[in-house]
N, C-alpha and C positions, 0 to 999 in steps of 0.2 A: 237765137240768143237766150240764153239762161236769165231769168228774173225772178224775184221773191216779191210777194205783196206784203202788206203791213200786217195782215193778220197771222201770215205764215211767219215772219220775222218775229212777231210777238210771241207765237206759240215756241220758236227755238230759243228766245230769250228766257221765258218762263220755265222751260224744260231744262235749261243749262246745256243746251245743243252747243258744242264748242264751233266757235266762227270767229272770223276777225271783221270786224266792221270799220270800214274806212269811208271817211268824208271827202270829197274831192270838189268839193264847191270852190269856186274862185275865191282868192283872198279877200277881195273888195266885199263879195256878196256874205262871205262868213263873217266879217266884221260888222256888216250892216245887220245881219240875223242876230248876232251876240250869242247864239244857243247852238248846239249840237245834241245829236242822240248820245245818250249815257253811254260811257265806256267806248266811244268811238275815236278814232285817231284820224287827224286831220292830216292829209298829204297833198302837198300842192300839185294840182293836176298838171302845171305848166312845167315841173320838173320829173315828171313820170318816169323818164327815162333813167333817172338817178335812183328813185327807190323802187323800181319794179321787182328788182331782185331780192328786196327785203319781206316781200310778203310771204307768208307762211304757206307752204304747198300742202301741209299736213290736214289742213282743215278749210273749209268753204270761206271764201272772201265775199262778203256783202259791202258793194260800193254803192255810195249814195251822193248825188248832188241836190240841188234845189227842187228840180221837178221830175227827175228821173229820165231825162231825154240825152243830150249828145254825149256830156262828161261822162255820165256813170255807165252809160251802155258801150260808149267807145272804148274805155277803159277797162271794162269787165270784159269785152270781146278780147282785147289785148292781152290780158292776163290768162283768158282761157286758151289763146293760142300758145301761152308758155306752159300750159298744162296745169294751171291752177283752177279749180273749181269756184269760178267768180260769177256771183250773179248781181244784177243790179236792183235796187229797190224800186218797185213801180211807185211813180209819183213822187219819189225823193223825199226829202223831210218835210216836203209841204203836206203830202199825203198823210206822214207820220203824225204832224201836228194836228191835221184837220179831224182826226178821229179821236183826240184827247191824249194821245201817247206822250209820255214825259220827255221833256228836254232838260238839258242842263247848260248853266252858262259857260261860255267857252273859256278855258284856260289861257291867259296870255302870258 
């Protein structure tokens, strides 16, 4: 299963490497956290069958959840099976925040 580390994603973002950043935390967790990685798009993991075909195949998709476990790993595997270069963020948004990477308030 393909993954990407926080330092690798930071390099990609700093270099302007094209990618799609998708937040798949459950809705309740998203509201509790109140923040997201900048320029990410939240997509409801419970409705993934409805949005899976909207993920651009022309660039890698980085999928993150709270801790980088079941949600992001499972959804990145499903997208990879569809031919998308999908990777899950190791450690999720918690790893991102733990090393001081910036987050932004979620837009409601």
